[in-house]
N, CA, C and O atoms as CSV, one atom per row, in Angstrom:
chain,resi,resn,atom,element,x,y,z
A,1,MET,N,N,96.692,211.907,-109.220
A,1,MET,CA,C,96.869,211.473,-107.847
A,1,MET,C,C,98.084,212.203,-107.253
A,1,MET,O,O,99.119,212.314,-107.911
A,2,ALA,N,N,97.966,212.694,-106.033
A,2,ALA,CA,C,99.043,213.433,-105.378
A,2,ALA,C,C,100.167,212.491,-104.959
A,2,ALA,O,O,99.946,211.345,-104.569
A,3,LYS,N,N,101.371,213.022,-105.058
A,3,LYS,CA,C,102.544,212.248,-104.660
A,3,LYS,C,C,102.570,212.124,-103.140
A,3,LYS,O,O,102.333,213.098,-102.426
A,4,LYS,N,N,102.858,210.923,-102.652
A,4,LYS,CA,C,102.932,210.692,-101.211
A,4,LYS,C,C,104.168,211.403,-100.656
A,4,LYS,O,O,105.262,211.296,-101.209
A,5,LYS,N,N,103.973,212.125,-99.564
A,5,LYS,CA,C,105.054,212.881,-98.945
A,5,LYS,C,C,106.015,211.924,-98.239
A,5,LYS,O,O,105.591,211.038,-97.496
A,6,SER,N,N,107.308,212.113,-98.481
A,6,SER,CA,C,108.295,211.274,-97.818
A,6,SER,C,C,109.051,212.091,-96.772
A,6,SER,O,O,109.029,213.321,-96.781
A,7,PHE,N,N,109.710,211.380,-95.884
A,7,PHE,CA,C,110.518,212.029,-94.857
A,7,PHE,C,C,111.607,212.882,-95.502
A,7,PHE,O,O,111.820,214.032,-95.118
A,8,GLU,N,N,112.298,212.296,-96.495
A,8,GLU,CA,C,113.414,212.992,-97.136
A,8,GLU,C,C,112.954,214.253,-97.870
A,8,GLU,O,O,113.606,215.294,-97.792
A,9,ASP,N,N,111.825,214.156,-98.586
A,9,ASP,CA,C,111.294,215.323,-99.284
A,9,ASP,C,C,110.900,216.416,-98.291
A,9,ASP,O,O,111.142,217.600,-98.524
A,10,SER,N,N,110.299,216.007,-97.200
A,10,SER,CA,C,109.874,216.966,-96.174
A,10,SER,C,C,111.078,217.633,-95.523
A,10,SER,O,O,111.057,218.835,-95.260
A,11,LEU,N,N,112.114,216.868,-95.264
A,11,LEU,CA,C,113.320,217.421,-94.659
A,11,LEU,C,C,113.992,218.417,-95.608
A,11,LEU,O,O,114.444,219.480,-95.181
A,12,ASP,N,N,114.054,218.068,-96.895
A,12,ASP,CA,C,114.614,218.985,-97.896
A,12,ASP,C,C,113.828,220.287,-97.948
A,12,ASP,O,O,114.410,221.371,-97.998
A,13,LYS,N,N,112.508,220.176,-97.936
A,13,LYS,CA,C,111.655,221.364,-97.984
A,13,LYS,C,C,111.845,222.209,-96.726
A,13,LYS,O,O,111.855,223.437,-96.801
A,14,MET,N,N,111.994,221.562,-95.579
A,14,MET,CA,C,112.229,222.297,-94.334
A,14,MET,C,C,113.539,223.075,-94.407
A,14,MET,O,O,113.604,224.226,-93.976
A,15,GLU,N,N,114.584,222.451,-94.952
A,15,GLU,CA,C,115.878,223.123,-95.092
A,15,GLU,C,C,115.761,224.332,-96.024
A,15,GLU,O,O,116.374,225.374,-95.790
A,16,GLU,N,N,114.972,224.176,-97.072
A,16,GLU,CA,C,114.739,225.276,-98.005
A,16,GLU,C,C,114.038,226.443,-97.299
A,16,GLU,O,O,114.404,227.604,-97.481
A,17,ILE,N,N,113.040,226.117,-96.502
A,17,ILE,CA,C,112.295,227.140,-95.765
A,17,ILE,C,C,113.205,227.864,-94.780
A,17,ILE,O,O,113.152,229.089,-94.665
A,18,VAL,N,N,114.034,227.114,-94.074
A,18,VAL,CA,C,114.956,227.733,-93.112
A,18,VAL,C,C,115.876,228.719,-93.826
A,18,VAL,O,O,116.112,229.824,-93.336
A,19,SER,N,N,116.391,228.317,-94.979
A,19,SER,CA,C,117.274,229.209,-95.746
A,19,SER,C,C,116.549,230.485,-96.153
A,19,SER,O,O,117.101,231.581,-96.054
A,20,GLU,N,N,115.301,230.333,-96.614
A,20,GLU,CA,C,114.519,231.497,-97.012
A,20,GLU,C,C,114.265,232.429,-95.825
A,20,GLU,O,O,114.364,233.650,-95.950
A,21,LEU,N,N,113.943,231.847,-94.689
A,21,LEU,CA,C,113.683,232.665,-93.502
A,21,LEU,C,C,114.952,233.333,-92.993
A,21,LEU,O,O,114.921,234.489,-92.572
A,22,GLU,N,N,116.068,232.609,-93.029
A,22,GLU,CA,C,117.337,233.176,-92.568
A,22,GLU,C,C,117.810,234.316,-93.461
A,22,GLU,O,O,118.475,235.239,-92.991
A,23,ALA,N,N,117.473,234.256,-94.743
A,23,ALA,CA,C,117.872,235.319,-95.664
A,23,ALA,C,C,117.221,236.648,-95.279
A,23,ALA,O,O,117.789,237.715,-95.513
A,24,GLY,N,N,116.032,236.576,-94.690
A,24,GLY,CA,C,115.365,237.781,-94.206
A,24,GLY,C,C,114.768,238.654,-95.295
A,24,GLY,O,O,114.468,239.822,-95.050
A,25,ASP,N,N,114.590,238.114,-96.490
A,25,ASP,CA,C,114.081,238.908,-97.610
A,25,ASP,C,C,112.574,238.803,-97.799
A,25,ASP,O,O,112.017,239.484,-98.660
A,26,LEU,N,N,111.911,237.975,-97.023
A,26,LEU,CA,C,110.475,237.758,-97.200
A,26,LEU,C,C,109.666,238.810,-96.445
A,26,LEU,O,O,110.041,239.221,-95.347
A,27,PRO,N,N,108.552,239.243,-97.042
A,27,PRO,CA,C,107.630,240.099,-96.282
A,27,PRO,C,C,107.089,239.321,-95.079
A,27,PRO,O,O,107.078,238.090,-95.088
A,28,LEU,N,N,106.656,240.019,-94.079
A,28,LEU,CA,C,106.213,239.400,-92.833
A,28,LEU,C,C,105.160,238.322,-93.054
A,28,LEU,O,O,105.283,237.229,-92.502
A,29,GLU,N,N,104.132,238.601,-93.842
A,29,GLU,CA,C,103.058,237.612,-94.060
A,29,GLU,C,C,103.596,236.348,-94.718
A,29,GLU,O,O,103.198,235.243,-94.348
A,30,SER,N,N,104.492,236.495,-95.685
A,30,SER,CA,C,105.089,235.329,-96.349
A,30,SER,C,C,105.958,234.546,-95.386
A,30,SER,O,O,105.965,233.315,-95.397
A,31,ALA,N,N,106.696,235.273,-94.550
A,31,ALA,CA,C,107.560,234.612,-93.566
A,31,ALA,C,C,106.733,233.802,-92.578
A,31,ALA,O,O,107.120,232.695,-92.203
A,32,ILE,N,N,105.606,234.342,-92.159
A,32,ILE,CA,C,104.724,233.629,-91.226
A,32,ILE,C,C,104.177,232.364,-91.877
A,32,ILE,O,O,104.132,231.310,-91.244
A,33,LYS,N,N,103.762,232.463,-93.141
A,33,LYS,CA,C,103.247,231.286,-93.852
A,33,LYS,C,C,104.341,230.228,-94.002
A,33,LYS,O,O,104.083,229.038,-93.820
A,34,LYS,N,N,105.548,230.654,-94.329
A,34,LYS,CA,C,106.666,229.715,-94.456
A,34,LYS,C,C,106.962,229.059,-93.113
A,34,LYS,O,O,107.223,227.858,-93.047
A,35,PHE,N,N,106.921,229.851,-92.041
A,35,PHE,CA,C,107.166,229.318,-90.706
A,35,PHE,C,C,106.118,228.267,-90.351
A,35,PHE,O,O,106.456,227.203,-89.831
A,36,GLU,N,N,104.842,228.561,-90.632
A,36,GLU,CA,C,103.766,227.596,-90.358
A,36,GLU,C,C,103.967,226.317,-91.152
A,36,GLU,O,O,103.762,225.222,-90.627
A,37,GLU,N,N,104.368,226.444,-92.419
A,37,GLU,CA,C,104.630,225.267,-93.242
A,37,GLU,C,C,105.791,224.461,-92.651
A,37,GLU,O,O,105.752,223.231,-92.626
A,38,GLY,N,N,106.816,225.162,-92.181
A,38,GLY,CA,C,107.958,224.496,-91.556
A,38,GLY,C,C,107.569,223.732,-90.305
A,38,GLY,O,O,108.069,222.632,-90.068
A,39,VAL,N,N,106.684,224.302,-89.505
A,39,VAL,CA,C,106.211,223.629,-88.291
A,39,VAL,C,C,105.452,222.356,-88.660
A,39,VAL,O,O,105.633,221.318,-88.022
A,40,GLN,N,N,104.610,222.431,-89.679
A,40,GLN,CA,C,103.867,221.240,-90.117
A,40,GLN,C,C,104.822,220.156,-90.623
A,40,GLN,O,O,104.648,218.977,-90.317
A,41,LEU,N,N,105.820,220.559,-91.389
A,41,LEU,CA,C,106.804,219.595,-91.888
A,41,LEU,C,C,107.607,218.986,-90.740
A,41,LEU,O,O,107.920,217.796,-90.754
A,42,SER,N,N,107.932,219.799,-89.763
A,42,SER,CA,C,108.667,219.313,-88.595
A,42,SER,C,C,107.858,218.259,-87.844
A,42,SER,O,O,108.402,217.240,-87.419
A,43,ARG,N,N,106.580,218.501,-87.683
A,43,ARG,CA,C,105.710,217.524,-87.009
A,43,ARG,C,C,105.626,216.228,-87.808
A,43,ARG,O,O,105.678,215.138,-87.238
A,44,PHE,N,N,105.495,216.348,-89.141
A,44,PHE,CA,C,105.438,215.172,-89.999
A,44,PHE,C,C,106.720,214.355,-89.861
A,44,PHE,O,O,106.668,213.135,-89.700
A,45,CYS,N,N,107.873,215.031,-89.924
A,45,CYS,CA,C,109.156,214.331,-89.804
A,45,CYS,C,C,109.303,213.671,-88.437
A,45,CYS,O,O,109.812,212.555,-88.332
A,46,SER,N,N,108.862,214.353,-87.407
A,46,SER,CA,C,108.923,213.784,-86.066
A,46,SER,C,C,108.079,212.519,-85.963
A,46,SER,O,O,108.504,211.532,-85.362
A,47,GLU,N,N,106.886,212.548,-86.550
A,47,GLU,CA,C,106.025,211.361,-86.547
A,47,GLU,C,C,106.683,210.207,-87.297
A,47,GLU,O,O,106.633,209.062,-86.847
A,48,LYS,N,N,107.302,210.507,-88.448
A,48,LYS,CA,C,107.971,209.472,-89.240
A,48,LYS,C,C,109.143,208.869,-88.461
A,48,LYS,O,O,109.361,207.658,-88.510
A,49,LEU,N,N,109.893,209.700,-87.748
A,49,LEU,CA,C,111.003,209.193,-86.937
A,49,LEU,C,C,110.490,208.323,-85.798
A,49,LEU,O,O,111.097,207.301,-85.478
A,50,ASP,N,N,109.374,208.720,-85.180
A,50,ASP,CA,C,108.773,207.902,-84.118
A,50,ASP,C,C,108.350,206.544,-84.655
A,50,ASP,O,O,108.567,205.520,-84.007
A,51,GLU,N,N,107.739,206.533,-85.853
A,51,GLU,CA,C,107.330,205.279,-86.472
A,51,GLU,C,C,108.537,204.383,-86.742
A,51,GLU,O,O,108.502,203.177,-86.493
A,52,ALA,N,N,109.589,204.988,-87.247
A,52,ALA,CA,C,110.798,204.215,-87.566
A,52,ALA,C,C,111.416,203.637,-86.295
A,52,ALA,O,O,111.877,202.495,-86.285
A,53,GLU,N,N,111.421,204.421,-85.236
A,53,GLU,CA,C,111.998,203.952,-83.974
A,53,GLU,C,C,111.243,202.730,-83.443
A,53,GLU,O,O,111.846,201.813,-82.884
A,54,LYS,N,N,109.939,202.727,-83.620
A,54,LYS,CA,C,109.131,201.604,-83.152
A,54,LYS,C,C,109.412,200.334,-83.945
A,54,LYS,O,O,109.215,199.229,-83.441
A,55,LYS,N,N,109.874,200.489,-85.192
A,55,LYS,CA,C,110.129,199.340,-86.052
A,55,LYS,C,C,111.526,198.755,-85.854
A,55,LYS,O,O,111.802,197.632,-86.276
A,56,VAL,N,N,112.396,199.516,-85.216
A,56,VAL,CA,C,113.777,199.069,-85.068
A,56,VAL,C,C,113.849,197.889,-84.104
A,56,VAL,O,O,113.260,197.918,-83.024
A,57,THR,N,N,114.568,196.864,-84.505
A,57,THR,CA,C,114.813,195.742,-83.604
A,57,THR,C,C,116.311,195.509,-83.524
A,57,THR,O,O,117.059,195.830,-84.448
A,58,LEU,N,N,116.718,194.963,-82.437
A,58,LEU,CA,C,118.117,194.627,-82.245
A,58,LEU,C,C,118.316,193.155,-82.547
A,58,LEU,O,O,117.504,192.315,-82.161
A,59,LEU,N,N,119.386,192.854,-83.228
A,59,LEU,CA,C,119.725,191.461,-83.473
A,59,LEU,C,C,120.808,191.073,-82.472
A,59,LEU,O,O,121.891,191.660,-82.454
A,60,LEU,N,N,120.509,190.095,-81.653
A,60,LEU,CA,C,121.408,189.665,-80.597
A,60,LEU,C,C,121.749,188.195,-80.776
A,60,LEU,O,O,120.971,187.419,-81.331
A,61,LYS,N,N,122.903,187.841,-80.303
A,61,LYS,CA,C,123.287,186.434,-80.329
A,61,LYS,C,C,122.901,185.833,-78.983
A,61,LYS,O,O,123.387,186.263,-77.937
A,62,GLY,N,N,122.025,184.839,-79.022
A,62,GLY,CA,C,121.562,184.190,-77.805
A,62,GLY,C,C,122.593,183.228,-77.255
A,62,GLY,O,O,123.646,183.022,-77.858
A,63,GLU,N,N,122.288,182.641,-76.112
A,63,GLU,CA,C,123.200,181.700,-75.461
A,63,GLU,C,C,123.517,180.506,-76.344
A,63,GLU,O,O,124.608,179.942,-76.258
A,64,SER,N,N,122.577,180.118,-77.187
A,64,SER,CA,C,122.793,178.964,-78.062
A,64,SER,C,C,123.642,179.320,-79.283
A,64,SER,O,O,123.994,178.450,-80.080
A,65,GLY,N,N,123.962,180.595,-79.421
A,65,GLY,CA,C,124.746,181.027,-80.570
A,65,GLY,C,C,123.894,181.465,-81.749
A,65,GLY,O,O,124.418,181.959,-82.747
A,66,LYS,N,N,122.581,181.287,-81.639
A,66,LYS,CA,C,121.680,181.706,-82.699
A,66,LYS,C,C,121.359,183.193,-82.553
A,66,LYS,O,O,121.325,183.738,-81.449
A,67,VAL,N,N,121.126,183.825,-83.689
A,67,VAL,CA,C,120.755,185.245,-83.682
A,67,VAL,C,C,119.268,185.339,-83.382
A,67,VAL,O,O,118.448,184.647,-83.986
A,68,ILE,N,N,118.937,186.215,-82.430
A,68,ILE,CA,C,117.530,186.432,-82.054
A,68,ILE,C,C,117.200,187.904,-82.211
A,68,ILE,O,O,118.078,188.762,-82.120
A,69,GLU,N,N,115.940,188.188,-82.444
A,69,GLU,CA,C,115.471,189.575,-82.530
A,69,GLU,C,C,114.900,189.980,-81.200
A,69,GLU,O,O,114.252,189.193,-80.509
A,70,GLN,N,N,115.156,191.241,-80.849
A,70,GLN,CA,C,114.593,191.798,-79.629
A,70,GLN,C,C,114.158,193.216,-79.958
A,70,GLN,O,O,114.883,193.933,-80.648
A,71,ASP,N,N,112.991,193.639,-79.481
A,71,ASP,CA,C,112.519,194.986,-79.716
A,71,ASP,C,C,113.499,195.989,-79.140
A,71,ASP,O,O,114.090,195.768,-78.083
A,72,PHE,N,N,113.661,197.087,-79.846
A,72,PHE,CA,C,114.514,198.168,-79.392
A,72,PHE,C,C,113.808,198.881,-78.242
A,72,PHE,O,O,112.669,199.323,-78.388
A,73,ALA,N,N,114.470,198.990,-77.125
A,73,ALA,CA,C,113.864,199.645,-75.954
A,73,ALA,C,C,114.391,201.059,-75.836
A,73,ALA,O,O,115.596,201.293,-75.925
A,74,LYS,N,N,113.489,201.995,-75.637
A,74,LYS,CA,C,113.874,203.388,-75.407
A,74,LYS,C,C,114.547,203.479,-74.048
A,74,LYS,O,O,114.179,202.788,-73.099
A,75,GLU,N,N,115.538,204.347,-73.984
A,75,GLU,CA,C,116.204,204.555,-72.687
A,75,GLU,C,C,115.790,205.868,-72.104
A,75,GLU,O,O,116.239,206.230,-71.017
């Protein structure tokens, strides 16, 4: 069974790809493939961040002094 891709693993792999591309030692075809892989990882990470943002709630103290949850609103 394949290992489930995580945000952290994807981010690490993206950093690795950037380093390889910045080094400039890859043949053009390999560089293009690495770039495409980086774009896919970037999209995956962006989706994961969007999901996390939707789950974030703010804990506020209400007028009664009790802590209440409120959905995080985008500004």
